[in-house]
C-alpha distance (Angstrom), angle and dihedral (degrees) to the residues before:
residue distance angle dihedral
M1 . . .
D2 3.82 . .
V3 3.82 120.7 .
P4 3.84 108.5 178.9
A5 3.81 94.0 -173.7
L6 3.82 89.9 62.3
N7 3.81 96.7 32.5
L8 3.80 84.5 -121.2
S9 3.79 126.4 153.1
Q10 3.80 117.3 168.2
V11 3.78 139.6 166.2
V12 3.81 107.7 -128.6
L13 3.79 118.9 -140.1
E14 3.79 130.3 -154.5
G15 3.79 115.1 -102.2
T16 3.79 135.0 29.7
D17 3.80 108.5 -130.5
S18 3.80 121.1 120.9
A19 3.80 95.4 -96.6
V20 3.82 93.0 52.9
L21 3.81 94.3 45.7
T22 3.79 88.9 52.5
D23 3.82 87.0 74.4
G24 3.81 98.0 42.1
P25 3.81 143.7 -61.8
G26 3.79 116.6 -30.1
H27 3.80 136.9 -148.2
R28 3.79 115.2 -123.5
R29 3.79 102.2 -118.7
D30 3.80 97.9 -142.9
T31 3.82 93.1 59.7
P32 3.82 130.6 74.4
M33 3.77 119.8 -89.1
P34 3.82 114.6 -95.2
G35 3.78 111.1 -84.5
Q36 3.80 93.9 31.9
A37 3.79 125.9 105.4
G38 3.79 115.8 -85.7
T39 3.79 132.5 38.1
S40 3.79 116.0 -44.1
V41 3.80 122.1 -168.3
L42 3.80 129.6 -152.1
M43 3.81 120.8 -174.9
G44 3.79 128.7 -164.3
R45 3.78 142.5 167.5
A46 3.80 121.1 -91.9
A47 3.82 99.3 -155.4
A48 3.81 118.6 -4.2
H49 3.81 122.6 79.5
G50 3.77 93.8 17.4
G51 3.81 95.0 -42.4
P52 3.83 95.4 -114.5
F53 3.83 91.6 -173.9
G54 3.80 95.2 38.9
R55 3.81 94.1 113.0
L56 3.79 100.3 43.6
A57 3.80 90.5 114.8
D58 3.83 88.2 65.7
L59 3.80 92.3 64.8
A60 3.79 108.9 111.6
E61 3.77 125.3 -148.1
G62 3.79 109.0 -88.6
A63 3.83 95.8 29.2
T64 3.80 112.3 136.2
F65 3.78 131.8 -147.0
T66 3.80 138.1 166.3
V67 3.78 137.0 -129.7
T68 3.79 119.1 -160.7
T69 3.81 121.3 -154.6
G70 3.77 135.0 162.3
Q71 3.81 87.9 -81.6
G72 3.80 94.2 57.1
R73 3.80 140.2 -92.9
A74 3.80 119.4 -36.1
K75 3.80 121.7 -161.7
Y76 3.80 122.5 -148.2
R77 3.80 134.6 -172.6
V78 3.82 121.3 -152.1
V79 3.80 113.2 -118.1
G80 3.80 99.6 176.6
V81 3.79 151.6 -26.1
R82 3.79 118.5 -125.8
R83 3.78 138.0 -176.2
A84 3.79 133.9 -171.0
G85 3.78 109.9 -45.5
D86 3.80 95.9 20.0
P87 3.81 114.8 122.5
A88 3.79 116.4 -101.5
P89 3.80 118.2 -123.6
A90 3.78 120.0 -103.0
T91 3.79 118.0 -82.0
V92 3.78 110.9 -80.3
A93 3.81 112.9 -100.2
A94 3.78 120.6 -109.8
G95 3.78 111.4 -82.6
K96 3.82 92.9 17.0
G97 3.78 128.5 106.5
R98 3.78 136.2 -137.9
L99 3.79 133.0 -179.3
V100 3.80 123.1 -154.4
L101 3.81 118.2 -161.4
V102 3.80 111.5 -157.1
T103 3.80 131.2 -165.6
A104 3.81 141.3 139.3
T105 3.78 123.1 -78.0
G106 3.81 130.5 -151.1
P107 3.82 134.0 49.5
R108 3.81 117.0 -14.0
F109 3.82 113.1 -76.6
V110 3.81 90.9 2.5
Q111 3.81 118.4 115.8
A112 3.81 102.6 -131.9
G113 3.79 103.4 144.7
I114 3.78 145.9 -67.5
L115 3.80 127.7 -62.6
R116 3.80 121.0 -158.8
V117 3.78 129.6 -168.9
D118 3.82 114.5 -160.0
A119 3.79 118.1 -154.2
G120 3.79 129.2 178.6
L121 3.79 123.2 -137.2
V122 3.80 108.5 -114.3
S123 3.81 97.8 175.4
A124 3.79 123.2 72.7
P125 3.82 111.4 -76.3
F126 3.78 118.7 -111.4
Q127 3.79 123.9 -124.3
T128 3.79 107.5 -70.7
P129 3.83 117.1 -148.4
L130 3.78 123.6 -156.8
A131 3.81 113.9 -78.0
V132 3.81 114.5 -92.4
I133 3.80 93.8 -164.2
R134 3.79 116.0 43.7
S135 3.80 118.7 -129.9
G136 3.79 112.9 -96.6
T137 3.81 95.9 25.3
L138 3.81 98.8 97.1
P139 3.82 116.9 115.0
E140 3.79 118.0 -103.0
S141 3.82 90.3 -108.1
E142 3.83 90.0 69.4
Q143 3.80 96.1 52.2
P144 3.84 120.6 102.9
L145 3.83 113.6 -75.7
A146 3.82 91.4 5.0
R147 3.79 121.0 154.1
P148 3.81 124.8 -140.1
S149 3.77 114.6 -87.5
G150 3.79 127.3 -134.7
V151 3.80 130.5 18.9
P152 3.84 114.0 -31.1
W153 3.79 93.8 -126.7
P154 3.84 95.7 171.1
L155 3.81 89.7 56.6
V156 3.82 91.3 47.1
M157 3.80 91.8 51.2
W158 3.83 94.1 47.8
L159 3.81 90.5 48.0
Q160 3.78 89.5 52.8
A161 3.79 90.6 49.9
L162 3.82 90.6 49.6
L163 3.80 90.6 49.9
L164 3.81 92.1 50.6
A165 3.81 90.5 48.6
A166 3.81 90.4 50.9
V167 3.82 91.8 50.7
A168 3.79 91.1 47.7
A169 3.81 90.6 49.0
V170 3.80 91.9 53.4
R171 3.81 91.3 50.7
A172 3.80 91.0 46.8
W173 3.81 90.2 49.9
H174 3.82 90.3 61.2
R175 3.81 94.7 42.4
W176 3.82 103.7 37.1
G177 3.78 105.0 22.0
R178 3.78 134.4 -116.5
H179 3.81 101.9 -68.4
Q180 3.80 97.0 47.8
T181 3.81 91.4 46.8
W182 3.82 92.0 52.1
I183 3.79 91.7 49.7
V184 3.81 93.7 51.0
F185 3.79 103.3 35.3
A186 3.82 106.0 32.0
P187 3.85 93.5 77.6
V188 3.81 91.6 43.5
V189 3.80 94.0 50.6
A190 3.83 91.0 44.8
V191 3.81 92.5 53.8
L192 3.80 92.9 45.4
G193 3.80 91.5 46.4
L194 3.79 90.4 52.2
Q195 3.79 90.8 51.6
V196 3.82 91.3 49.4
A197 3.81 90.5 50.3
T198 3.81 91.3 48.8
R199 3.81 93.7 50.0
T200 3.80 90.6 45.4
T201 3.81 92.3 56.0
E202 3.80 88.1 52.8
L203 3.81 86.6 68.3
L204 3.80 89.6 64.7
P205 3.82 118.2 97.8
N206 3.80 108.1 -80.7
L207 3.83 95.2 -110.0
L208 3.82 98.2 49.7
């Protein structure tokens, strides 16, 4: 996806849960692919992990952008930006295409609501196959502002590794001395700390 008005160029992934949106914007799996007829939806984070969709509110009506898929390049024109309470546009006409960009709105890392940018397809629509995933059947974890479900086992495992490294560093401090311990354990603790921070941000709602 290339949005010149925002100087934004992103690879879009498939899926919209928190883990997927950690790596970049995601395509909602129960909507058509961009460029096809119907309403397609892309979701992305507003702040965490680079906040690829953090400036969507700056898109002005009439701005154009493109999305490239295996079927070719589709061109869209922004028709409006809406927040909670704003009226939704009319249902897209048969044979026409629309793309909705979705992210969080409000202060950074604060869950205030959902922002949507509606854009109409201005290039010819690509061939649109029958939907593989029916609308309304996605798990709750792929809905806007959803949090991961279940126990965050990756975070638990990285925390355990960080704890073991800290215990080993304390023992090494008494046996080797301060300088040798810093040389050996500083890179290890830094890497483990980065992994813990990454897994912790995955617990945020998927659009933050």
